[in-house]
N, C-alpha and C positions, 0 to 999 in steps of 0.2 A: 783523622782516623787512621789507625795502623794499617799498612798495606796487607799484612797477613790476615788481620781481622776482616778487612774489606773483602778479601778473597773468600774467606770462610763464610761470611754472610751472603756473598753472591752465590756460592754453591748451595748454601742453605735455601735461598730463595728458589733456585732452580729445582731443587728436590721437592720443596713444598708445592711448587706449581705443578710438578709432575704428579704428585699425590692428588692434588685437587682435580687435575685433568682426568686422572683415572676415576676419581669419584664422579665427575661430571659424566663420563662415559657410562659408568654404572647406573647413574640416575636416568640417563637416556634409555638404557635397556630396561630398567625397571618400569619406566613410563610406557614403553612399547608393550611390555607384557601385561601391565594393568589395563591399558586401553584395548588390547586384543581380547582380554577376558570380558570386558564390558560389551564389546561388539558381539562376542559369542553368546552372551546372555541375552542381548537384544535380539539377535537372529532367532534364538530358541523361543523367545517370548512372541516374536512376530509370527512365527509359524503357527502358534496355538491360539493367538488372540482372535476374537471375532472380527469380521469385516466391519469397518466403521460405517455408520449409517450415512446415506447421502442426504445432505441438508439442502441441496439445490441452491439456486441463486435468487435474489430479489427480482431480477429481470424475468426469469422463467415463471415465477409465481405471479408476477404482475401481468404477464402476457396471458396466462391462463385465465385470470380474473377478468381482464379487459374483454377477452373474447366471450366469456360467459355472460357478462353484463350486456354486451352488445347484442348477443344472440337473443337474450330475453327482451331487450328493447325492440329488436326487429320483429320478434314474434308478437309482441303486444301491438305493434303498429299494423301488422298483417291482419290480426283479429279485428282491429278497429276499422279496417278498410271495408268498402262495399263488398257484398258477397259476389263471388265469381258466378257468371251466368253462361248458359249454353243456349243459343237460339237455333231454331230449325233453319237450315240453309235454304230450303224451298220457300219458306215464309219470307225470308229476306229477299230472295230473288223476285218473288211475286210482288212484294212491296216496292222494290226498285222499279218494276215494270209499271205499276200504277202511278208512282210519282213521275216517271218519265212521260206517261200518257198525259198526266195533268199538266206538266210543263210544256209539252208540245201543243196541247190545246190552248194554253195561254199564249204561246208564240203565234199560233194561227189567228187568235182573236186580235192580238196587237197588229198583226199584218193587215187584217181586214179594216180596222179603224184607221190605220195609216193610209191605206189605199183610198178610202172614202174621203179622207181629209186632204189628200195631196192636190186635187184640182182646185180646191177652194183657196181664196186669197188669205194672205197673212197666216199660213199654216206651216211655213218652212221649218221653224224651230220645233214645232210639235212633231213633224215628220222625222226630223233628225233624232229626237228623243226616242221615237218609236223604233227607228233603225238600230239605235244603240241597245235598246231593250231586247229586240229580236235577236241581235247578235249574241247578247249575254245568255238568253234563254236557250239558244241552240248550241252553244259551245259545249263539247263533250266533256272536256276536263273540268269545266266549271260545274257541270252536273255531278261528276264523280266526287268532287270535293264537297259539294253541298250535301250529297247523300251520306258521305262519311260523317258529316256534322250531325245529320239527322239520326244516324245510328248511334252516335255517341250520346245524343239526347235520350234515345230510347233505352240505352244501357243504364243510364242514371235515373230512369223513371220507374214508377210502380203503377199499379192499377188505378191509384187515386189521382194521379196527375199526368198520365200518359197522353190523354186527348188534348188537354190544355197545353202541354209542352210541345206536342206535334204542331198544333195550330200556331203557336208562337213562333216555332221554327219557320213555318211557311210564310208567316207575315214578315219576319225579318229577312228571309232569303228572296222571296219572289213577290209576295202580296203587296208590300209597300210600293214597289215599282208600278204595279198595275193600278193601285189606288190613285197614285199621282197622275198617271196617264188618263184614267177615267175622269178625274176632276177637270182636266184640261179639255177632254173630249166633250164634256157636257156643254161647253160653250161653242163647240164646233158642230157636233152632230149628236145631240143627246138621244136621238131615237135608237142608236145602235150601241149605246153604252150598257154593258152587262157587269153587274157588281159581283156575281157569283165566282168569277175567276180570281178575285182578290182574296178570297177566304177558302178555308177548308171547313166545310160544314161537318157536324158530327155524324151525318149519314153518308158522307162521301166515301168513295171506294178506297181512298188512301187511308182514312180513319178506320174503315172496316178491316183493312189488312193489317193495320197497326194492332188492332184488338186481337186478331188471329195470331200475330207474332207473340204477343204477350201471353196468350192462352197456351201456346206450345212451348213457352220458355221453361228451362230447367235451371233452378238455382243451386249452386254448389256451395255448401257451407265451408268456411275456413276453420279447421279445427286448431285449437291452440296447441303448440309444441312445448309448452313450458315444462311439463313433467319430464319429457325426453331430454330436454336441454339440461335440466337439473341432474338427471341420472348420469348423463355423460360427464358433467362437471365433477360430480362426487367420485366417479370412477377414476378420473385423472388425479383428483386430489389424493385419493388413497394410494395411488401409485407413487406419487412424488413425496408425500408426507410420511416418510418412514418413521420419524420420531413419534408421531401420534397415531399411526395406523392402527395399532392394537387398541387404542382408547376410543376410536370412533365407531359408532354403530351406523353403518351405511344407510339402512332403511329409515332409521329415526331421523338422520340428517336430511334425507331426501324429503320425508314428510314435513319436517320443519321448514325447509326452504320452499316447498310447494305451497304451504299455507301462509307464506310471507309475501308482502308486496315488494316492489323493486327496491324501495329505500331500505327496508329491513334486510333484504338480501345483501345490498351494498354494505350495510353496517357489519354484517357477519363476515364478509370477505375482508374488510379492513382489519377487523380484529384478528382474523386468521393469519393474514400476511404480517401483521405486527408481531404476533407470537412467533412466527417463523423467523422474522428478522432478529428478534431477541435471542433466539436459540443460535442463529448464525453469528451474532455479534458477541455472544457469551465467550469470555476468555477461557480458552481450553487449558486444561492442566498441562503443564510442561511434561515432555517425555522424561520419565524418571531416569532413563539411561543417558539422556543428554545432561541431566543434572549431575549424575555420577561422573560422566566424562569430563565435565567442566571442573568438578571438584578435584579429580585426579590430575588434570592438566595444571590447575592452580597450585596444587600441592607440589608437583615436581617443578613447576615454574618457579615457585618460591625457593625451592632447594637450589635450582640452577643459579638464580640471582644471588643467593647467599654465598654459594661457592665461588662464583666469579668475583663477588665483592671481597671475599677473603683473599683471593690472589692479589687483587689490586691494593687492598688495605695493607697486606704484608710488604709488597714492593714499595708502597707509599711511605710506610714507616721508615724503611731504610733510607729513602730519599730525604726524608726530614732529618734523620740522624746525620746524614752526610752533608747537610747544608754547611757551606763554608770550608769543607775539607777538599783535599785533592781528589777524592773519590766520588764527589757529587755527580759528575758527568756520567760516570760508570753506572750508577744506580738510576739516574734519570733515563739513560738509554735502555736499561733493563725494564723499567716501567713502561716506556714507549713500546718496547717489543711485546710485552704482555698485552698491552692495550690493542695493538694491531692484530695480534693473534686472536684475541677475543672478537674483534670486529669481523674478522674473516670467517671465524667458525660459528659465531652466534649472531644471526641476523635479527633475532627478536629483541634482544636486550641491549641497552646502552652501557658502555664501560663506565662504571661508577668508582671514583676514587674517594676514600675516606680520609679527610684531613683531621684537623683538630676540632672535633665536635664536642662542645662543652655541655650545656644544658639547654637544648632547643625549646624546651617547654616554657622557659622563663627568659631566655636570651634570644636575640636575633640570630638566625642561622644564615651564614654567607655561603653562597654556592657560586662556583665558577664553571661556566659552560664554554668549552673550547670547541671552535668550529673548524671545518676544513677550509683553509684559506683559498684553495683552488676552486671550490664549488660554492662559495658563499659570497654574496655581494655585501661586503662589510660597510660600504659607503651608505647603503640604504639603512643599515642598522645605526650607524654613527650619527647621521643627521635626522634619524627618526621619521623617515618618510611614512606618511599616512598613519602616524601614531603606532608604528609597528612594535615599539618597545612595550607600550601599555597593552596592546592587543595580545602580544606574546605572553606577558605576565598573566593576563586574565585567562588565556588559554591553558597555561600551566596550572593555574588555580583550579580550573574545571577538571583537568586531568587528575589532579591529586585529591579532588573532592573537598576543597577548602573554599572559604569565602573569596570572592573574585578580586578583592583589593589587598590580599595578604602577601602577594609577591610583587616586588618592584625591581626595576633595572637601576642599579646604582651607577654603573659606568660601562662604556664600551671601549675596548682597546682594539681599534681597527687594524693596526699593524700586526698584532699577535692573534687576531681573530678570537677575541675573548669577550664574553658577556659576563659581567659581574652583577649578581643579583642578591637580594636580601629577602628573607622570609620572616614575617612577623610572628612572634610567639603567640600562642603555644603551638602553632601549626608546623613549626620546623620538625617536630617529632614525626608528624604524619609523612613528611617528605622523606626523612631519613629511613623510617620503617618501610616505606614503599619501595625505595631504591636499593635498600640493603637486603630485601627479601624477608623481613621479619613481620610485615603486615599480612593478615589473612588474604587480602586481595592484591598482594604485591605484583603478581603477574599481570593482572588486569590494569593496574595503575601504570606499570612499566610500558605496556602497549599503548595506553592513552597518552603518556608523555612522548613516546616515540612518534605517534601520529601527529601530536601537536607540533613537534619540531618539523616534521615533514611538511605539514600544512603551511608553515611559515618559511619553508626552504632553509631551515636552520640545520645544516649538515653537521651533526654533532660528532666530534672526535671523542670527547670524554666529558663527564660531569664530576666536579670535585665538590664534596660536601665539607663545609667548615674551612677554617683557615689552613693554608698549606705553607709549611716553612716554620722554623723555630726561632725564638729569640736567642741571643748569644748565650744567656745564662742557661737555656734549656738544651744547648748542644753538648750534652755531657753524657758520659756513661753513668751507670748507677752502681757504685762500688758496694752498696749494701748487699748486692746479689752475686758478688764475686765468690767463687767457691772452688775448693779442690775436692777430687773424688779419689778415694783410696781403694786398695785391692781387698782390704779386710777391715774388721773392726778392732784389730789387735792394737793399733796405735792411733788414737783419735787425732793426734797432731798432724798425721799425714792426710787427713781429710775425711769426708763423709762417705759412708758405704751402706748399702742394703743388699741383701741376697736375693730376695724375691722381687719380681717386677711389680711396679706400681701401675694401676690403671689410670691413664691420663688421656681424657678425651676419647675413650673407647679403644685405645691402643696400649700395648704394654710399654712401660717406660723402665728400661734397665739401667742399672747404675753404670755411668760411663767411667769406669775405673781407669785411673791414670790421666784423666783429663782435668783441665782447669777451666772454669766458667768465668766469663767476663759479663757483668750485668749491663744490659742496655736499658736506658731509661725510656720506657714506653708507656708508663702510667705514673700518676703522682702518688698513688698509694695502693695498698693491697686490694681495697674494694674496687677501685677502677680497673686494676689489672684483671681481677677475676671476672668483672663484667665484660671486658673486651676480649680476653684471651684465655679465660679459664677452661674452656672446652676444646682448646686446640691441642693437637698432638705435639709431643715434645721430641725434638731431634737435635743432634749435635754435629758440628762440622769442625774438623781440625784446622789449624792455622798453616798447615803445610799440605801440599798436593798429595803426598803419599799417605796421609793420615786416613 
């Protein structure tokens, strides 16, 4: 490549990069303005929108129901218990005195038969049993404990069984002891045996006082609290159920629950909490302003990706043209400079270099991922530790939204920190559109690819799409597009001329009078040129510094 032409093209690249950088800054400002506008709309809407209804939590609802059901069960158990009673304290004390008198009389009786038996032969064991009984009958604590048992029996008795239950208590507590001593005393001294101490007759003073106690007794009925419990539950239900508050008739619900048994009430609460859970789990509509914000960011994200791709594509084209010439290193360095500048200024997007991309819908697309040699363990990649190559390929497939087996690692150049990969058709177009900013979800895909690379500690320097470098026969200028530009139309042999600017890519394209154009081969035909470069601005650089 001619040195002057190389200088001209180098200057051209710098100017184009400057124009694209200006456009990137304009895109940034446009995005800020658009996002601020959406935020202002959101704030205005939030000021006027109604307060969202509180849906509560499953735990809160279940706690309310559990307490409600437990209260109902407790109330039912209380109603089923014996009625509460109130006894006259005087009657209790009189009964205590009569029982004490009876017990003391029995103690004195046992003392008498013991004393009569003591002088007689072979009565030592009988005397010992009598002493034990006397000690039991006279112990104060034993008497108190036994009287408490009697009163418990009386609390649980009614007029039909009170006498029988009292007599049974006496038999179990004192009478059985006296019966046994009387049986043995019959053999020793039957003349002094008295059976009336062993029983409580229906005419005894103890029984008489028991009847008086029952006559003075007051029975307190336990009123069911079911209705009050239901009212309290419905009140809390209406407080927390804001969604259905206006649809519930409180009095009708109270009446319905009050006329239901416990199982029917439980069934109602299960249906209520299930309905509440359904409302809570219902997928809420997305905030429309979030949707707008995402659309704006996606739009400007695509524009940024496309502009960055243009910069690198332009620099890459010159690198390809300069392959084999003495100027190749110059353009390679220029490309690296542009890549490093993008990496420092744009932390969201990866540097994407467009190589020779033919027809990725029907042909395999080759991509080259260059990694940072200082921050990447290339040995791990080269020997495929833990199947990192296959896992990385599958991760990229997920990031691009294509089948998981469509990207494979062809080779690893550990020395150059390069991963060569291949994408199976027709999915190469998905990859190209995502990385060049032409896909609708390009910004999202770019972020997904970046995250995938970070997850695998693949510190990407750049990604090259398609083959990079030209065959010997392709390293040519394209003389078909060489042209001279004249100062007027007076002499056609001097070259082409037009007076009014032509709209090219949205910018005026003036006739470069006095210039000579050298055609560079960047496409195989007009159709390919228009597809790749048709909407680009047109600019010219002279072959001398003062031009």
